[in-house]
N, CA, C and O atoms as a Maestro MAE file, in Angstrom:
{
 s_m_m2io_version
 :::
 2.0.0
}

f_m_ct {
 s_m_title
 :::
 protein
 m_atom[320] {
  # First column is atom index #
  i_m_mmod_type
  r_m_x_coord
  r_m_y_coord
  r_m_z_coord
  i_m_residue_number
  s_m_chain_name
  s_m_pdb_residue_name
  s_m_pdb_atom_name
  i_m_atomic_number
  :::
  1 25 87.291 155.489 126.594 1 A "UNK " " N  " 7
  2 3 88.222 155.464 125.116 1 A "UNK " " CA " 6
  3 2 88.236 156.854 124.779 1 A "UNK " " C  " 6
  4 15 89.155 157.262 124.069 1 A "UNK " " O  " 8
  5 25 87.518 157.495 125.108 2 A "UNK " " N  " 7
  6 3 87.883 159.201 124.546 2 A "UNK " " CA " 6
  7 2 89.243 159.877 125.351 2 A "UNK " " C  " 6
  8 15 89.950 160.796 124.938 2 A "UNK " " O  " 8
  9 25 89.343 159.291 126.339 3 A "UNK " " N  " 7
  10 3 90.418 159.736 127.487 3 A "UNK " " CA " 6
  11 2 92.083 159.179 127.300 3 A "UNK " " C  " 6
  12 15 93.145 159.780 127.461 3 A "UNK " " O  " 8
  13 25 91.709 157.409 126.785 4 A "UNK " " N  " 7
  14 3 92.306 157.060 126.172 4 A "UNK " " CA " 6
  15 2 93.396 157.655 124.575 4 A "UNK " " C  " 6
  16 15 94.564 157.496 124.220 4 A "UNK " " O  " 8
  17 25 92.220 158.338 124.040 5 A "UNK " " N  " 7
  18 3 92.798 158.389 122.507 5 A "UNK " " CA " 6
  19 2 93.531 160.130 122.989 5 A "UNK " " C  " 6
  20 15 94.440 160.609 122.311 5 A "UNK " " O  " 8
  21 25 92.937 160.895 124.248 6 A "UNK " " N  " 7
  22 3 93.457 162.018 124.344 6 A "UNK " " CA " 6
  23 2 94.598 161.626 124.790 6 A "UNK " " C  " 6
  24 15 95.396 161.914 123.897 6 A "UNK " " O  " 8
  25 25 95.536 160.802 126.235 7 A "UNK " " N  " 7
  26 3 96.366 160.573 126.723 7 A "UNK " " CA " 6
  27 2 97.271 160.302 125.074 7 A "UNK " " C  " 6
  28 15 98.318 160.808 124.672 7 A "UNK " " O  " 8
  29 25 96.349 159.312 124.428 8 A "UNK " " N  " 7
  30 3 98.500 159.213 123.542 8 A "UNK " " CA " 6
  31 2 98.708 159.506 122.492 8 A "UNK " " C  " 6
  32 15 99.614 158.972 121.852 8 A "UNK " " O  " 8
  33 25 97.710 160.713 121.857 9 A "UNK " " N  " 7
  34 3 97.748 162.286 121.168 9 A "UNK " " CA " 6
  35 2 98.644 163.039 121.802 9 A "UNK " " C  " 6
  36 15 99.518 163.465 121.047 9 A "UNK " " O  " 8
  37 25 98.811 163.579 123.697 10 A "UNK " " N  " 7
  38 3 99.432 163.930 124.409 10 A "UNK " " CA " 6
  39 2 100.559 163.866 123.952 10 A "UNK " " C  " 6
  40 15 101.370 164.647 123.455 10 A "UNK " " O  " 8
  41 25 100.473 162.400 124.284 11 A "UNK " " N  " 7
  42 3 101.937 161.443 125.152 11 A "UNK " " CA " 6
  43 2 102.703 161.594 123.004 11 A "UNK " " C  " 6
  44 15 103.917 161.546 122.808 11 A "UNK " " O  " 8
  45 25 101.692 161.757 121.808 12 A "UNK " " N  " 7
  46 3 102.530 161.867 120.999 12 A "UNK " " CA " 6
  47 2 103.121 163.036 120.616 12 A "UNK " " C  " 6
  48 15 104.044 163.207 119.820 12 A "UNK " " O  " 8
  49 25 102.525 163.789 121.233 13 A "UNK " " N  " 7
  50 3 102.882 165.670 120.790 13 A "UNK " " CA " 6
  51 2 103.880 165.591 122.095 13 A "UNK " " C  " 6
  52 15 105.041 165.638 121.689 13 A "UNK " " O  " 8
  53 25 103.854 165.549 122.666 14 A "UNK " " N  " 7
  54 3 104.945 164.793 123.736 14 A "UNK " " CA " 6
  55 2 106.315 164.215 122.802 14 A "UNK " " C  " 6
  56 15 107.080 164.630 121.931 14 A "UNK " " O  " 8
  57 25 106.165 163.480 123.283 15 A "UNK " " N  " 7
  58 3 107.574 162.605 122.261 15 A "UNK " " CA " 6
  59 2 107.766 163.219 121.054 15 A "UNK " " C  " 6
  60 15 108.981 163.392 120.958 15 A "UNK " " O  " 8
  61 25 107.151 163.686 119.977 16 A "UNK " " N  " 7
  62 3 107.308 164.462 119.237 16 A "UNK " " CA " 6
  63 2 108.754 165.899 119.433 16 A "UNK " " C  " 6
  64 15 109.960 165.927 119.191 16 A "UNK " " O  " 8
  65 25 107.878 166.762 119.916 17 A "UNK " " N  " 7
  66 3 108.421 167.759 120.642 17 A "UNK " " CA " 6
  67 2 109.768 167.598 121.558 17 A "UNK " " C  " 6
  68 15 110.731 168.362 121.616 17 A "UNK " " O  " 8
  69 25 109.584 166.599 122.125 18 A "UNK " " N  " 7
  70 3 111.416 166.118 122.773 18 A "UNK " " CA " 6
  71 2 111.711 165.544 121.808 18 A "UNK " " C  " 6
  72 15 112.862 165.530 122.244 18 A "UNK " " O  " 8
  73 25 111.840 164.787 120.429 19 A "UNK " " N  " 7
  74 3 112.399 164.568 119.469 19 A "UNK " " CA " 6
  75 2 113.269 165.457 119.148 19 A "UNK " " C  " 6
  76 15 114.498 165.468 119.217 19 A "UNK " " O  " 8
  77 25 111.900 166.795 118.503 20 A "UNK " " N  " 7
  78 3 112.990 167.625 117.635 20 A "UNK " " CA " 6
  79 2 113.996 168.294 117.982 20 A "UNK " " C  " 6
  80 15 115.043 168.683 117.465 20 A "UNK " " O  " 8
  81 25 113.209 168.390 119.474 21 A "UNK " " N  " 7
  82 3 114.265 169.442 120.771 21 A "UNK " " CA " 6
  83 2 115.736 168.709 120.083 21 A "UNK " " C  " 6
  84 15 116.572 169.128 119.282 21 A "UNK " " O  " 8
  85 25 115.563 167.342 120.880 22 A "UNK " " N  " 7
  86 3 117.053 167.224 120.366 22 A "UNK " " CA " 6
  87 2 117.825 166.982 119.014 22 A "UNK " " C  " 6
  88 15 119.031 166.762 118.895 22 A "UNK " " O  " 8
  89 25 116.913 167.065 118.060 23 A "UNK " " N  " 7
  90 3 117.242 166.743 116.802 23 A "UNK " " CA " 6
  91 2 117.811 168.378 116.803 23 A "UNK " " C  " 6
  92 15 119.017 168.393 117.048 23 A "UNK " " O  " 8
  93 25 117.299 169.589 116.613 24 A "UNK " " N  " 7
  94 3 117.846 170.556 117.041 24 A "UNK " " CA " 6
  95 2 119.000 170.771 117.304 24 A "UNK " " C  " 6
  96 15 119.631 170.855 116.250 24 A "UNK " " O  " 8
  97 25 119.589 170.899 118.116 25 A "UNK " " N  " 7
  98 3 121.094 171.550 118.404 25 A "UNK " " CA " 6
  99 2 122.134 170.730 117.448 25 A "UNK " " C  " 6
  100 15 122.963 171.463 116.908 25 A "UNK " " O  " 8
  101 25 122.209 169.717 117.225 26 A "UNK " " N  " 7
  102 3 122.570 168.715 116.790 26 A "UNK " " CA " 6
  103 2 122.741 169.494 114.855 26 A "UNK " " C  " 6
  104 15 123.834 169.828 114.397 26 A "UNK " " O  " 8
  105 25 121.662 169.589 114.214 27 A "UNK " " N  " 7
  106 3 121.984 169.997 113.141 27 A "UNK " " CA " 6
  107 2 122.557 171.450 113.730 27 A "UNK " " C  " 6
  108 15 123.578 171.239 114.386 27 A "UNK " " O  " 8
  109 25 122.283 172.527 113.698 28 A "UNK " " N  " 7
  110 3 124.174 172.983 114.270 28 A "UNK " " CA " 6
  111 2 124.896 173.386 114.218 28 A "UNK " " C  " 6
  112 15 125.399 174.347 113.635 28 A "UNK " " O  " 8
  113 25 125.294 172.132 115.376 29 A "UNK " " N  " 7
  114 3 126.475 171.667 115.576 29 A "UNK " " CA " 6
  115 2 127.179 170.739 114.345 29 A "UNK " " C  " 6
  116 15 128.311 170.309 114.564 29 A "UNK " " O  " 8
  117 25 126.704 170.509 113.405 30 A "UNK " " N  " 7
  118 3 126.758 170.094 111.787 30 A "UNK " " CA " 6
  119 2 127.507 171.191 111.202 30 A "UNK " " C  " 6
  120 15 128.660 171.192 110.771 30 A "UNK " " O  " 8
  121 25 125.934 172.906 111.312 31 A "UNK " " N  " 7
  122 3 126.257 173.110 110.439 31 A "UNK " " CA " 6
  123 2 128.212 173.832 110.451 31 A "UNK " " C  " 6
  124 15 129.123 173.870 109.624 31 A "UNK " " O  " 8
  125 25 128.035 174.250 111.795 32 A "UNK " " N  " 7
  126 3 128.967 174.637 111.973 32 A "UNK " " CA " 6
  127 2 130.391 173.975 111.997 32 A "UNK " " C  " 6
  128 15 130.729 173.189 112.881 32 A "UNK " " O  " 8
  129 25 131.029 174.275 111.176 33 A "UNK " " N  " 7
  130 3 132.269 173.117 111.160 33 A "UNK " " CA " 6
  131 2 133.459 173.546 111.477 33 A "UNK " " C  " 6
  132 15 134.028 174.378 110.771 33 A "UNK " " O  " 8
  133 25 134.239 172.835 113.043 34 A "UNK " " N  " 7
  134 3 135.396 173.882 113.059 34 A "UNK " " CA " 6
  135 2 136.373 174.000 111.877 34 A "UNK " " C  " 6
  136 15 136.207 173.314 110.869 34 A "UNK " " O  " 8
  137 25 137.399 174.874 112.000 35 A "UNK " " N  " 7
  138 3 138.445 175.515 111.324 35 A "UNK " " CA " 6
  139 2 139.746 174.412 110.837 35 A "UNK " " C  " 6
  140 15 140.789 175.040 111.018 35 A "UNK " " O  " 8
  141 25 139.991 173.343 110.418 36 A "UNK " " N  " 7
  142 3 141.165 172.648 109.903 36 A "UNK " " CA " 6
  143 2 142.038 172.670 110.240 36 A "UNK " " C  " 6
  144 15 142.590 173.549 109.579 36 A "UNK " " O  " 8
  145 25 142.907 172.173 111.098 37 A "UNK " " N  " 7
  146 3 144.273 172.605 111.368 37 A "UNK " " CA " 6
  147 2 145.531 172.292 110.342 37 A "UNK " " C  " 6
  148 15 145.431 171.157 109.878 37 A "UNK " " O  " 8
  149 25 146.734 173.044 109.855 38 A "UNK " " N  " 7
  150 3 146.972 173.146 109.165 38 A "UNK " " CA " 6
  151 2 148.012 171.885 108.837 38 A "UNK " " C  " 6
  152 15 148.618 171.368 109.776 38 A "UNK " " O  " 8
  153 25 148.176 171.466 107.634 39 A "UNK " " N  " 7
  154 3 148.379 169.964 107.625 39 A "UNK " " CA " 6
  155 2 150.053 169.822 107.870 39 A "UNK " " C  " 6
  156 15 150.947 170.529 107.406 39 A "UNK " " O  " 8
  157 25 150.184 168.191 109.118 40 A "UNK " " N  " 7
  158 3 151.134 168.288 109.152 40 A "UNK " " CA " 6
  159 2 151.761 167.366 108.551 40 A "UNK " " C  " 6
  160 15 151.238 166.280 108.301 40 A "UNK " " O  " 8
  161 25 153.190 167.732 108.179 41 A "UNK " " N  " 7
  162 3 154.104 166.937 106.930 41 A "UNK " " CA " 6
  163 2 154.768 165.984 108.242 41 A "UNK " " C  " 6
  164 15 154.931 166.285 109.424 41 A "UNK " " O  " 8
  165 25 155.105 164.564 107.400 42 A "UNK " " N  " 7
  166 3 156.061 163.959 108.391 42 A "UNK " " CA " 6
  167 2 157.312 163.660 108.271 42 A "UNK " " C  " 6
  168 15 158.027 164.375 107.569 42 A "UNK " " O  " 8
  169 25 157.890 162.419 109.006 43 A "UNK " " N  " 7
  170 3 159.241 162.898 108.916 43 A "UNK " " CA " 6
  171 2 160.286 162.646 107.429 43 A "UNK " " C  " 6
  172 15 161.405 163.091 107.175 43 A "UNK " " O  " 8
  173 25 159.451 161.823 106.702 44 A "UNK " " N  " 7
  174 3 160.283 161.746 105.269 44 A "UNK " " CA " 6
  175 2 159.430 162.516 104.351 44 A "UNK " " C  " 6
  176 15 159.849 162.446 103.196 44 A "UNK " " O  " 8
  177 25 158.254 163.305 104.504 45 A "UNK " " N  " 7
  178 3 158.220 164.611 103.844 45 A "UNK " " CA " 6
  179 2 159.089 165.840 103.564 45 A "UNK " " C  " 6
  180 15 159.362 166.499 102.561 45 A "UNK " " O  " 8
  181 25 159.588 165.896 105.566 46 A "UNK " " N  " 7
  182 3 160.872 167.056 106.013 46 A "UNK " " CA " 6
  183 2 161.669 166.722 105.551 46 A "UNK " " C  " 6
  184 15 162.138 167.479 104.702 46 A "UNK " " O  " 8
  185 25 162.175 165.748 105.721 47 A "UNK " " N  " 7
  186 3 163.504 165.192 105.314 47 A "UNK " " CA " 6
  187 2 163.432 165.480 103.834 47 A "UNK " " C  " 6
  188 15 164.230 166.297 103.377 47 A "UNK " " O  " 8
  189 25 162.691 164.984 103.161 48 A "UNK " " N  " 7
  190 3 163.315 165.544 101.375 48 A "UNK " " CA " 6
  191 2 162.840 167.164 101.440 48 A "UNK " " C  " 6
  192 15 163.730 167.914 101.039 48 A "UNK " " O  " 8
  193 25 162.098 167.568 101.698 49 A "UNK " " N  " 7
  194 3 162.022 169.388 102.090 49 A "UNK " " CA " 6
  195 2 163.405 170.003 102.079 49 A "UNK " " C  " 6
  196 15 163.800 170.880 101.311 49 A "UNK " " O  " 8
  197 25 164.273 169.237 103.326 50 A "UNK " " N  " 7
  198 3 165.362 169.585 103.345 50 A "UNK " " CA " 6
  199 2 166.930 168.526 102.603 50 A "UNK " " C  " 6
  200 15 168.140 168.647 102.414 50 A "UNK " " O  " 8
  201 25 166.116 167.807 102.468 51 A "UNK " " N  " 7
  202 3 167.325 167.940 101.220 51 A "UNK " " CA " 6
  203 2 167.166 168.336 100.047 51 A "UNK " " C  " 6
  204 15 168.211 168.261 99.401 51 A "UNK " " O  " 8
  205 25 166.059 168.839 99.327 52 A "UNK " " N  " 7
  206 3 166.240 169.823 98.411 52 A "UNK " " CA " 6
  207 2 166.383 171.099 99.441 52 A "UNK " " C  " 6
  208 15 165.578 171.805 98.833 52 A "UNK " " O  " 8
  209 25 166.651 171.635 100.151 53 A "UNK " " N  " 7
  210 3 166.976 172.592 100.247 53 A "UNK " " CA " 6
  211 2 168.820 172.688 100.181 53 A "UNK " " C  " 6
  212 15 169.310 173.713 99.706 53 A "UNK " " O  " 8
  213 25 169.496 171.863 100.551 54 A "UNK " " N  " 7
  214 3 171.301 171.402 100.463 54 A "UNK " " CA " 6
  215 2 170.954 171.349 98.963 54 A "UNK " " C  " 6
  216 15 172.062 171.630 98.507 54 A "UNK " " O  " 8
  217 25 170.296 171.206 98.077 55 A "UNK " " N  " 7
  218 3 170.943 171.213 96.727 55 A "UNK " " CA " 6
  219 2 170.043 172.295 96.637 55 A "UNK " " C  " 6
  220 15 168.978 171.983 96.103 55 A "UNK " " O  " 8
  221 25 170.132 173.366 96.963 56 A "UNK " " N  " 7
  222 3 169.460 174.587 96.275 56 A "UNK " " CA " 6
  223 2 170.523 175.530 96.213 56 A "UNK " " C  " 6
  224 15 170.975 176.020 97.247 56 A "UNK " " O  " 8
  225 25 171.069 175.899 94.809 57 A "UNK " " N  " 7
  226 3 172.107 176.497 95.004 57 A "UNK " " CA " 6
  227 2 172.063 178.139 95.178 57 A "UNK " " C  " 6
  228 15 173.005 178.894 94.937 57 A "UNK " " O  " 8
  229 25 170.535 178.583 95.732 58 A "UNK " " N  " 7
  230 3 170.566 180.231 96.192 58 A "UNK " " CA " 6
  231 2 170.544 179.559 97.757 58 A "UNK " " C  " 6
  232 15 170.465 180.465 98.587 58 A "UNK " " O  " 8
  233 25 170.579 178.578 98.206 59 A "UNK " " N  " 7
  234 3 170.552 178.161 99.777 59 A "UNK " " CA " 6
  235 2 171.783 178.124 99.874 59 A "UNK " " C  " 6
  236 15 172.249 179.072 100.508 59 A "UNK " " O  " 8
  237 25 172.934 176.956 99.261 60 A "UNK " " N  " 7
  238 3 174.334 177.423 99.757 60 A "UNK " " CA " 6
  239 2 174.458 178.708 99.544 60 A "UNK " " C  " 6
  240 15 174.769 179.295 100.580 60 A "UNK " " O  " 8
  241 25 174.329 179.481 98.512 61 A "UNK " " N  " 7
  242 3 175.278 180.528 98.330 61 A "UNK " " CA " 6
  243 2 174.505 181.644 99.788 61 A "UNK " " C  " 6
  244 15 175.092 182.571 100.347 61 A "UNK " " O  " 8
  245 25 173.224 181.200 100.050 62 A "UNK " " N  " 7
  246 3 173.319 182.001 100.958 62 A "UNK " " CA " 6
  247 2 174.256 180.796 102.797 62 A "UNK " " C  " 6
  248 15 175.197 181.303 103.408 62 A "UNK " " O  " 8
  249 25 173.984 180.129 102.996 63 A "UNK " " N  " 7
  250 3 174.589 180.172 103.590 63 A "UNK " " CA " 6
  251 2 176.240 180.388 104.025 63 A "UNK " " C  " 6
  252 15 176.717 180.815 105.076 63 A "UNK " " O  " 8
  253 25 176.975 179.859 102.633 64 A "UNK " " N  " 7
  254 3 178.259 180.660 102.127 64 A "UNK " " CA " 6
  255 2 178.512 182.311 103.263 64 A "UNK " " C  " 6
  256 15 179.286 182.819 104.074 64 A "UNK " " O  " 8
  257 25 177.311 182.521 102.592 65 A "UNK " " N  " 7
  258 3 177.149 184.668 103.002 65 A "UNK " " CA " 6
  259 2 177.340 184.338 104.748 65 A "UNK " " C  " 6
  260 15 178.258 184.470 105.558 65 A "UNK " " O  " 8
  261 25 176.009 183.874 104.788 66 A "UNK " " N  " 7
  262 3 176.302 183.938 106.668 66 A "UNK " " CA " 6
  263 2 177.490 183.576 107.153 66 A "UNK " " C  " 6
  264 15 178.052 184.285 107.987 66 A "UNK " " O  " 8
  265 25 177.996 182.507 106.732 67 A "UNK " " N  " 7
  266 3 179.432 181.649 107.187 67 A "UNK " " CA " 6
  267 2 180.190 182.855 107.250 67 A "UNK " " C  " 6
  268 15 180.507 183.269 108.366 67 A "UNK " " O  " 8
  269 25 180.693 183.784 105.746 68 A "UNK " " N  " 7
  270 3 181.498 184.641 105.460 68 A "UNK " " CA " 6
  271 2 181.505 185.865 107.070 68 A "UNK " " C  " 6
  272 15 182.368 186.164 107.896 68 A "UNK " " O  " 8
  273 25 179.779 186.332 106.813 69 A "UNK " " N  " 7
  274 3 179.793 187.586 107.629 69 A "UNK " " CA " 6
  275 2 180.180 187.090 109.102 69 A "UNK " " C  " 6
  276 15 181.107 187.693 109.644 69 A "UNK " " O  " 8
  277 25 179.470 185.897 109.904 70 A "UNK " " N  " 7
  278 3 180.155 185.583 111.281 70 A "UNK " " CA " 6
  279 2 181.609 185.410 111.401 70 A "UNK " " C  " 6
  280 15 182.088 185.601 112.519 70 A "UNK " " O  " 8
  281 25 182.495 185.037 110.310 71 A "UNK " " N  " 7
  282 3 184.144 184.985 110.539 71 A "UNK " " CA " 6
  283 2 184.219 186.248 110.314 71 A "UNK " " C  " 6
  284 15 185.390 186.610 110.425 71 A "UNK " " O  " 8
  285 25 183.482 187.142 110.034 72 A "UNK " " N  " 7
  286 3 183.854 188.916 109.634 72 A "UNK " " CA " 6
  287 2 183.938 189.263 111.662 72 A "UNK " " C  " 6
  288 15 184.836 189.645 112.412 72 A "UNK " " O  " 8
  289 25 182.280 188.811 111.885 73 A "UNK " " N  " 7
  290 3 181.724 189.429 112.915 73 A "UNK " " CA " 6
  291 2 182.662 188.678 114.408 73 A "UNK " " C  " 6
  292 15 182.794 189.373 115.415 73 A "UNK " " O  " 8
  293 25 183.070 187.669 114.376 74 A "UNK " " N  " 7
  294 3 184.244 187.010 115.264 74 A "UNK " " CA " 6
  295 2 185.644 187.361 115.615 74 A "UNK " " C  " 6
  296 15 186.344 187.428 116.625 74 A "UNK " " O  " 8
  297 25 185.807 187.674 113.548 75 A "UNK " " N  " 7
  298 3 187.661 187.780 113.653 75 A "UNK " " CA " 6
  299 2 187.351 189.103 114.411 75 A "UNK " " C  " 6
  300 15 187.916 189.013 115.501 75 A "UNK " " O  " 8
  301 25 186.564 190.541 114.289 76 A "UNK " " N  " 7
  302 3 186.567 192.261 114.440 76 A "UNK " " CA " 6
  303 2 186.686 191.518 116.409 76 A "UNK " " C  " 6
  304 15 187.606 191.944 117.107 76 A "UNK " " O  " 8
  305 25 185.725 190.520 116.983 77 A "UNK " " N  " 7
  306 3 185.526 191.121 118.516 77 A "UNK " " CA " 6
  307 2 187.007 190.009 118.873 77 A "UNK " " C  " 6
  308 15 186.972 189.496 119.991 77 A "UNK " " O  " 8
  309 25 188.143 189.679 118.053 78 A "UNK " " N  " 7
  310 3 189.257 188.937 118.465 78 A "UNK " " CA " 6
  311 2 190.282 189.612 118.269 78 A "UNK " " C  " 6
  312 15 191.439 189.202 118.358 78 A "UNK " " O  " 8
  313 25 189.695 191.394 117.810 79 A "UNK " " N  " 7
  314 3 191.428 192.241 117.358 79 A "UNK " " CA " 6
  315 2 191.226 192.771 118.844 79 A "UNK " " C  " 6
  316 15 192.114 192.959 119.676 79 A "UNK " " O  " 8
  317 25 189.546 193.013 119.024 80 A "UNK " " N  " 7
  318 3 189.483 194.134 119.893 80 A "UNK " " CA " 6
  319 2 190.216 193.293 121.651 80 A "UNK " " C  " 6
  320 15 190.315 193.979 122.668 80 A "UNK " " O  " 8
  :::
 }
 m_bond[319] {
  # First column is bond index #
  i_m_from
  i_m_to
  i_m_order
  :::
  1 1 2 1
  2 2 3 1
  3 3 4 2
  4 3 5 1
  5 5 6 1
  6 6 7 1
  7 7 8 2
  8 7 9 1
  9 9 10 1
  10 10 11 1
  11 11 12 2
  12 11 13 1
  13 13 14 1
  14 14 15 1
  15 15 16 2
  16 15 17 1
  17 17 18 1
  18 18 19 1
  19 19 20 2
  20 19 21 1
  21 21 22 1
  22 22 23 1
  23 23 24 2
  24 23 25 1
  25 25 26 1
  26 26 27 1
  27 27 28 2
  28 27 29 1
  29 29 30 1
  30 30 31 1
  31 31 32 2
  32 31 33 1
  33 33 34 1
  34 34 35 1
  35 35 36 2
  36 35 37 1
  37 37 38 1
  38 38 39 1
  39 39 40 2
  40 39 41 1
  41 41 42 1
  42 42 43 1
  43 43 44 2
  44 43 45 1
  45 45 46 1
  46 46 47 1
  47 47 48 2
  48 47 49 1
  49 49 50 1
  50 50 51 1
  51 51 52 2
  52 51 53 1
  53 53 54 1
  54 54 55 1
  55 55 56 2
  56 55 57 1
  57 57 58 1
  58 58 59 1
  59 59 60 2
  60 59 61 1
  61 61 62 1
  62 62 63 1
  63 63 64 2
  64 63 65 1
  65 65 66 1
  66 66 67 1
  67 67 68 2
  68 67 69 1
  69 69 70 1
  70 70 71 1
  71 71 72 2
  72 71 73 1
  73 73 74 1
  74 74 75 1
  75 75 76 2
  76 75 77 1
  77 77 78 1
  78 78 79 1
  79 79 80 2
  80 79 81 1
  81 81 82 1
  82 82 83 1
  83 83 84 2
  84 83 85 1
  85 85 86 1
  86 86 87 1
  87 87 88 2
  88 87 89 1
  89 89 90 1
  90 90 91 1
  91 91 92 2
  92 91 93 1
  93 93 94 1
  94 94 95 1
  95 95 96 2
  96 95 97 1
  97 97 98 1
  98 98 99 1
  99 99 100 2
  100 99 101 1
  101 101 102 1
  102 102 103 1
  103 103 104 2
  104 103 105 1
  105 105 106 1
  106 106 107 1
  107 107 108 2
  108 107 109 1
  109 109 110 1
  110 110 111 1
  111 111 112 2
  112 111 113 1
  113 113 114 1
  114 114 115 1
  115 115 116 2
  116 115 117 1
  117 117 118 1
  118 118 119 1
  119 119 120 2
  120 119 121 1
  121 121 122 1
  122 122 123 1
  123 123 124 2
  124 123 125 1
  125 125 126 1
  126 126 127 1
  127 127 128 2
  128 127 129 1
  129 129 130 1
  130 130 131 1
  131 131 132 2
  132 131 133 1
  133 133 134 1
  134 134 135 1
  135 135 136 2
  136 135 137 1
  137 137 138 1
  138 138 139 1
  139 139 140 2
  140 139 141 1
  141 141 142 1
  142 142 143 1
  143 143 144 2
  144 143 145 1
  145 145 146 1
  146 146 147 1
  147 147 148 2
  148 147 149 1
  149 149 150 1
  150 150 151 1
  151 151 152 2
  152 151 153 1
  153 153 154 1
  154 154 155 1
  155 155 156 2
  156 155 157 1
  157 157 158 1
  158 158 159 1
  159 159 160 2
  160 159 161 1
  161 161 162 1
  162 162 163 1
  163 163 164 2
  164 163 165 1
  165 165 166 1
  166 166 167 1
  167 167 168 2
  168 167 169 1
  169 169 170 1
  170 170 171 1
  171 171 172 2
  172 171 173 1
  173 173 174 1
  174 174 175 1
  175 175 176 2
  176 175 177 1
  177 177 178 1
  178 178 179 1
  179 179 180 2
  180 179 181 1
  181 181 182 1
  182 182 183 1
  183 183 184 2
  184 183 185 1
  185 185 186 1
  186 186 187 1
  187 187 188 2
  188 187 189 1
  189 189 190 1
  190 190 191 1
  191 191 192 2
  192 191 193 1
  193 193 194 1
  194 194 195 1
  195 195 196 2
  196 195 197 1
  197 197 198 1
  198 198 199 1
  199 199 200 2
  200 199 201 1
  201 201 202 1
  202 202 203 1
  203 203 204 2
  204 203 205 1
  205 205 206 1
  206 206 207 1
  207 207 208 2
  208 207 209 1
  209 209 210 1
  210 210 211 1
  211 211 212 2
  212 211 213 1
  213 213 214 1
  214 214 215 1
  215 215 216 2
  216 215 217 1
  217 217 218 1
  218 218 219 1
  219 219 220 2
  220 219 221 1
  221 221 222 1
  222 222 223 1
  223 223 224 2
  224 223 225 1
  225 225 226 1
  226 226 227 1
  227 227 228 2
  228 227 229 1
  229 229 230 1
  230 230 231 1
  231 231 232 2
  232 231 233 1
  233 233 234 1
  234 234 235 1
  235 235 236 2
  236 235 237 1
  237 237 238 1
  238 238 239 1
  239 239 240 2
  240 239 241 1
  241 241 242 1
  242 242 243 1
  243 243 244 2
  244 243 245 1
  245 245 246 1
  246 246 247 1
  247 247 248 2
  248 247 249 1
  249 249 250 1
  250 250 251 1
  251 251 252 2
  252 251 253 1
  253 253 254 1
  254 254 255 1
  255 255 256 2
  256 255 257 1
  257 257 258 1
  258 258 259 1
  259 259 260 2
  260 259 261 1
  261 261 262 1
  262 262 263 1
  263 263 264 2
  264 263 265 1
  265 265 266 1
  266 266 267 1
  267 267 268 2
  268 267 269 1
  269 269 270 1
  270 270 271 1
  271 271 272 2
  272 271 273 1
  273 273 274 1
  274 274 275 1
  275 275 276 2
  276 275 277 1
  277 277 278 1
  278 278 279 1
  279 279 280 2
  280 279 281 1
  281 281 282 1
  282 282 283 1
  283 283 284 2
  284 283 285 1
  285 285 286 1
  286 286 287 1
  287 287 288 2
  288 287 289 1
  289 289 290 1
  290 290 291 1
  291 291 292 2
  292 291 293 1
  293 293 294 1
  294 294 295 1
  295 295 296 2
  296 295 297 1
  297 297 298 1
  298 298 299 1
  299 299 300 2
  300 299 301 1
  301 301 302 1
  302 302 303 1
  303 303 304 2
  304 303 305 1
  305 305 306 1
  306 306 307 1
  307 307 308 2
  308 307 309 1
  309 309 310 1
  310 310 311 1
  311 311 312 2
  312 311 313 1
  313 313 314 1
  314 314 315 1
  315 315 316 2
  316 315 317 1
  317 317 318 1
  318 318 319 1
  319 319 320 2
  :::
 }
}
């Protein structure tokens, strides 16, 4: 009987150690959370942003300035 109790105790200790060893790496991985990726916008949200920019007077003025500068550069190139 004493041999059976020693075997049981030894088995219990081995199983306990194995279980604890398996649980330790899982706890460490849970603590180290990966960095969240930047939020991706849906097509609908992107369209809404684009529509808002199109209505923005500052963006309209900027586009006009860029177009005028491009025309000046093209006219200078054509003169040469």
